[in-house]
C-alpha positions in Angstrom: -65.4 -41.8 2.2 -65.9 -39.9 5.4 -68.8 -37.6 6.0 -69.7 -35.5 8.5 -72.8 -34.2 9.9 -72.7 -30.5 12.9 -76.1 -30.8 15.0 -75.5 -27.2 16.6 -77.8 -27.2 20.0 -78.1 -23.3 18.9 -80.2 -24.1 16.1 -82.5 -26.8 16.2 -84.5 -26.0 13.6 -82.3 -28.1 11.2 -81.9 -31.0 13.0 -85.4 -32.7 10.6 -83.2 -31.7 7.6 -80.1 -33.0 8.9 -81.2 -36.5 10.4 -82.9 -37.2 6.7 -79.5 -36.3 5.2 -77.5 -38.2 6.9 -80.6 -41.3 7.3 -80.6 -41.1 3.0 -76.3 -41.2 3.5 -76.6 -44.4 5.2 -79.1 -45.8 3.1 -77.1 -45.3 0.1 -73.7 -46.2 1.4 -75.9 -49.7 3.3 -77.0 -50.1 0.0 -73.0 -49.4 -2.4 -71.1 -50.4 -0.7 -70.7 -54.3 0.2 -69.2 -53.4 3.7 -70.1 -52.1 7.2 -70.5 -49.0 7.9 -69.5 -47.2 11.1 -71.1 -44.0 12.6 -69.1 -41.8 15.3 -71.4 -39.7 17.4 -68.9 -37.4 19.2 -69.1 -34.1 20.5 -69.1 -30.1 19.0 -65.8 -28.8 19.9 -66.6 -24.7 19.5 -62.9 -24.1 19.6 -62.5 -25.6 15.9 -64.0 -22.8 14.6 -66.3 -24.4 12.6 -68.5 -21.8 11.9 -65.9 -19.7 10.5 -65.1 -22.3 8.6 -68.4 -22.6 7.1 -68.7 -18.7 6.2 -64.7 -19.4 4.8 -67.1 -21.5 2.3 -69.5 -19.5 1.7 -66.7 -16.9 0.8 -66.4 -19.6 -1.6 -69.3 -20.1 -2.6 -70.5 -16.5 -2.9 -67.0 -14.5 -4.4 -66.1 -17.4 -7.8 -68.9 -16.8 -9.4 -68.8 -12.6 -9.2 -64.2 -13.1 -9.4 -64.1 -15.7 -12.6 -67.3 -12.8 -14.6 -64.5 -10.0 -13.7 -61.7 -12.5 -15.5 -63.7 -13.5 -18.5 -64.3 -9.4 -18.9 -61.5 -9.3 -18.9 -60.2 -12.3 -21.0 -58.6 -14.0 -18.7 -59.2 -17.4 -17.4 -61.7 -18.9 -15.3 -60.5 -20.4 -11.4 -62.5 -23.9 -10.4 -62.7 -23.6 -6.5 -60.2 -25.1 -5.3 -58.2 -22.9 -6.7 -59.6 -19.9 -5.5 -60.2 -21.4 -2.7 -55.9 -20.5 -2.3 -56.6 -16.8 -3.5 -58.9 -16.5 -0.5 -56.6 -17.8 1.7 -53.5 -15.8 0.3 -55.8 -12.8 -0.1 -56.7 -13.3 4.0 -53.5 -13.4 4.5 -53.6 -17.0 5.7 -49.9 -18.7 3.3 -47.0 -20.3 4.0 -43.6 -18.9 2.1 -41.2 -20.8 0.9 -37.6 -21.0 -1.3 -38.0 -22.4 -4.4 -34.8 -24.1 -6.4 -34.0 -20.2 -8.1 -34.6 -18.6 -4.4 -37.1 -16.7 -5.3 -39.4 -16.7 -1.9 -42.8 -18.5 -2.8 -46.3 -18.3 -1.6 -48.4 -21.0 -1.2 -51.4 -22.8 0.6 -51.6 -23.6 4.7 -53.8 -25.6 6.1 -57.9 -24.1 8.2 -56.6 -27.8 10.9 -54.7 -25.9 13.0 -56.3 -22.7 13.2 -57.9 -20.9 15.8 -61.2 -18.4 16.1 -60.3 -15.7 16.3 -57.6 -16.2 13.6 -60.2 -17.6 11.7 -62.3 -13.8 12.4 -59.5 -12.7 10.6 -59.1 -14.2 7.6 -63.4 -13.5 7.6 -62.6 -9.8 7.7 -59.5 -10.0 5.4 -62.0 -11.6 2.6 -65.0 -9.1 3.8 -62.2 -6.0 2.6 -60.5 -7.7 0.1 -64.4 -8.0 -1.5 -65.2 -4.9 -1.1 -62.3 -3.3 -2.4 -62.7 -4.9 -5.5 -66.6 -4.0 -5.7 -67.6 -7.6 -5.3 -70.6 -8.8 -3.4 -70.5 -10.4 -0.1 -72.9 -10.9 2.8 -71.5 -13.8 5.7 -73.8 -14.9 7.8 -73.6 -13.6 11.7 -74.2 -17.0 12.9 -71.7 -18.4 10.5 -69.5 -16.1 11.9 -70.5 -16.8 15.9 -70.7 -13.9 17.5 
């Protein structure tokens, strides 16, 4: 099991809380495993668009309940977070297309692994536009967009 905790110098007000979370996580892991642990300290690379990625997951947290409520009103099925993640990537234009066995072009999920900050900002903008067009409420903190 791997966990990652981010300590950003721009937002020192959360450090104490984050330190407690990390300490608790280590205590739990030490209690649940019979093996030794490795704690890795590394530099935060801002080019990896971490804050924008957090913004994307905040979009899921805010929009999924609204989307599912509309689905139920229309007599359709609810979605899980992983399924909705693809829906948001699709409406944001972040997907790949492949040809299936029948020769039809189908969209498939594309990873955010190598996404650039500018691309991630465009994804968030597209999701914001889609949310407005569909009458959903979405509020992404400016810190997550990192302007």
